[in-house]
C-alpha positions as CSV (number, residue, x, y, z in Angstrom):
1,M,46.1,-13.9,41.7
2,N,43.4,-13.8,38.9
3,R,42.0,-15.7,36.2
4,C,44.2,-15.5,33.0
5,D,47.0,-16.4,35.9
6,E,45.5,-19.4,36.9
7,L,45.4,-20.3,33.6
8,G,48.1,-19.3,32.1
9,I,47.1,-17.6,29.4
10,D,48.5,-13.5,29.0
11,P,45.9,-11.2,30.0
12,L,46.5,-9.5,27.0
13,I,45.5,-12.3,24.5
14,A,42.3,-12.9,26.6
15,E,41.4,-9.4,26.3
16,Q,42.1,-9.5,22.4
17,F,40.0,-12.4,22.3
18,V,36.9,-11.1,24.2
19,K,36.9,-8.2,22.2
20,K,36.6,-9.6,19.2
21,Q,34.0,-12.1,20.4
22,R,31.8,-9.2,21.3
23,A,32.5,-7.3,17.7
24,A,31.2,-10.9,16.0
25,A,28.5,-10.6,18.1
26,E,27.4,-7.3,17.7
27,V,28.0,-7.5,14.3
28,Q,25.9,-10.6,14.2
29,Q,22.9,-9.2,16.6
30,R,23.0,-6.3,14.1
31,A,22.2,-8.3,11.1
32,L,19.4,-10.6,12.3
33,S,18.3,-6.8,13.4
34,Q,19.1,-5.1,9.5
35,T,16.5,-8.8,8.9
36,E,14.1,-8.2,10.8
37,L,13.2,-4.6,10.0
38,A,12.9,-5.4,6.6
39,A,10.4,-8.1,7.5
40,A,8.2,-5.5,9.1
41,G,8.7,-2.8,6.3
42,E,7.8,-5.9,3.9
43,Q,4.8,-6.8,5.9
44,A,3.9,-3.2,6.5
45,A,3.4,-2.6,2.8
46,S,1.4,-5.3,2.1
47,V,-1.3,-4.1,4.7
48,A,-0.5,-0.4,3.5
49,L,-1.5,-1.9,-0.1
50,G,-3.7,-3.7,0.7
51,S,-5.6,-0.7,2.5
52,L,-5.5,1.0,-0.4
53,D,-6.7,-1.8,-3.1
54,A,-9.6,-1.5,-0.5
55,I,-9.8,2.1,-0.6
56,A,-9.6,2.6,-4.0
57,L,-12.4,-0.2,-5.1
58,D,-14.6,1.9,-2.7
59,A,-14.0,5.2,-3.8
60,H,-14.3,3.8,-7.2
61,A,-18.3,1.9,-6.1
62,Q,-18.6,5.5,-4.9
63,I,-18.4,7.4,-7.9
64,R,-19.4,5.0,-10.5
65,N,-23.2,4.5,-8.0
66,S,-22.9,8.6,-7.7
67,T,-22.5,9.4,-11.8
68,A,-24.7,7.1,-12.6
69,D,-28.2,8.7,-12.3
70,Q,-26.4,11.3,-14.8
71,V,-26.0,8.7,-16.7
72,D,-29.5,8.2,-17.4
73,L,-30.4,11.2,-17.3
74,R,-27.7,12.3,-20.4
75,V,-29.7,9.4,-21.9
76,S,-32.7,9.7,-22.3
77,L,-32.0,13.6,-22.6
78,H,-30.0,12.6,-26.3
79,Q,-33.7,10.6,-26.4
80,L,-35.9,13.6,-26.3
81,V,-33.6,15.6,-28.6
82,E,-33.8,13.1,-31.1
83,N,-37.5,13.3,-30.6
84,L,-38.0,16.4,-30.8
85,R,-35.7,17.0,-34.1
86,S,-37.2,13.7,-35.5
87,N,-40.5,15.6,-34.7
88,I,-39.5,19.0,-36.8
89,E,-39.0,17.0,-39.5
90,T,-41.6,15.4,-39.9
91,G,-43.8,18.6,-38.6
92,T,-45.7,16.2,-35.7
93,R,-46.5,18.4,-33.1
94,P,-45.2,16.6,-29.8
95,V,-47.2,15.2,-27.1
96,G,-48.9,17.3,-25.0
97,G,-47.7,20.6,-27.3
């Protein structure tokens, strides 16, 4: 005699009940897994964006530092050209020339 017979339960109804309970548990577990997966994805995206921000700021600083000398040189050359033009216009000899 099996347990269903002892309790007076139809075995087919008991089997259907068990299947429905298992299916419901699986659906609930999938939903929980999806929630955990979404949270992990959001956390990974946040970490990645933070890293990209740091990389972008570092690249910006390196570009600025490497071009600062060129900007200074451009200003100096511009100033020398203006002085030369002024000297030509006034007929003044450049120093050392």
